[in-house]
N, C-alpha and C positions, 0 to 999 in steps of 0.2 A: 361453493367457497364459504368457509366459516366467517362469521362476523369479525373475529379477531384478525384473520388473514386480510380481509377487506380493509380494516382499519390500518393495518401495518402497511399495505400497499398505498393507501391514501396518504399516510404519513410520509412515506418515502418520496412520493411525487411532490408533496408539499415542501419537503426538505430540498429537493432538487430545484424547484421553482424559486426557493429563497436564495439559491446560489446565483441566480441570474435575475436580479430585481428589476433591471431595466426592460426586460422582455417577458411576455407571458410564456410559460413553458409549453413547448410543443415540439414535435419532431422537426418542423421546419425552422424554428427559431432557436433551438437549443445550442447550436454550434458544436464544436468538438469537445470531447471530454477533457482534453488538455487545457481548455480554457477555464475549467473550474477546479483543476488540481492546483493546490498551493505548493509552490516550490520551496525547497529547504532554505533558500536565501532569505525568505521572509521571517525565519526564526533562528538564523545562525547565532550562536553564542548563548542562546536561551532555549535550546531545543527541548520540547516535551511532546511535540507532535511528529517530528521528523522520524521516519522509520529507518534508523541507522543500520547499515549493512556492514557486518564484519565478515570479510572473506579474504583469503590470501590474494596478493597482487599477481602471483604467478603459480600455475599448477601444471601437472603433466597430463597429457591427453588421455582420457579414459580412466583416470584414477579418481576415486571418490575423495571429496574434501568437504569440510563442514562450512556451512554458511549460517550465520546467526543474524536475525533481524530483531531489533528491539526498539520499541517506542518508549521514549522517556529515559534514554540512556544517560543524558547529561542532566536533565531536570525531570524528576519523576512525574508522569502523567497521572491525574486523578483516576481512580478506578472505583467509581460509585455507580449506582443505578442511573443517576441523573447525568453523569459525565464520564464516558469511558470509550475505550477503543473497541470497535465492533469486530473488525477483521484486519488481517494483513494478507496481501497477495504478493507472490514472488514470481518474477518472470525473467527470461533470458532471451537475448537476441545475439546470434552468432554474427561476427563481422562479415559483411557482404551479403547477409541474408535478409529477406523481407519478412520472414516468419517470426512471430513472437511465440515463445514456448512458455506455457504456464507451468511453473515448477511446483506450485502449491498454493492453496487457499486455506487460511487458518482463522477460525471463528473463536471469539473470546467471550466468556461470561463475565459481566460486571461483578466486582467485589470478590470473585472466586479465582479468576485467571489473570496472570501477569502478561501484558502484551509483548512477549518475547518468544521466539521460536528458533530452533536450530535443526537444520536438515542437511543430510549428505546429498551432494549433487556431483555429476561428472560432466565435463565439457570436452568437446573434441576440437574446437577452434577458439581463437580469441573471441571473447564475448563481453557484453555488457549485461550486468544483472540489475534488475529494477525491482524496487519494493514500492508498493502502494498500500496505504492504510486509510481507514475511515474512522474518524472521531464522530460520535453521535451528535456533538454540538458544533464542531468546527470543520467538518467536511473532510475532503480528500487531500492527502499529503503524499509526496513521493521522494525518492532518493535513488541514486544509481552509482554503481562502481564498475570499473573495467577490470577484467581478469585476462591476463596473458596466458596462453596455452602453448606448451612446447612439446 
């Protein structure tokens, strides 16, 4: 492992441990990931971290449609080396299913890339689409929308 990779891994563990200040970070004490994800309700009305999903409320089964996820739709998020959105992940769960499907993972370069992505997807059943994003300073944020399929 290169020194740079070792430093990046160490920095990532340090960031995760900072999210749970009351406990030392370990597999036994970390809890669920959902405990460290910041919900949209903590920033409603002044969103700059919430990964807003634009998708139709209803679609036809098996027909492609566009889904756009944008961080900073209401209030622009900084995009500097020091403060930026690292990535957005998009997932779907069909109604009645226990399986989470990863629709895509999108990495962004600070100062060069805008944290916005549009992808075509197809659904077969009513589903919930989830977006998860990571700000290098402020952690994980999520958002979800339901899509009805006919």
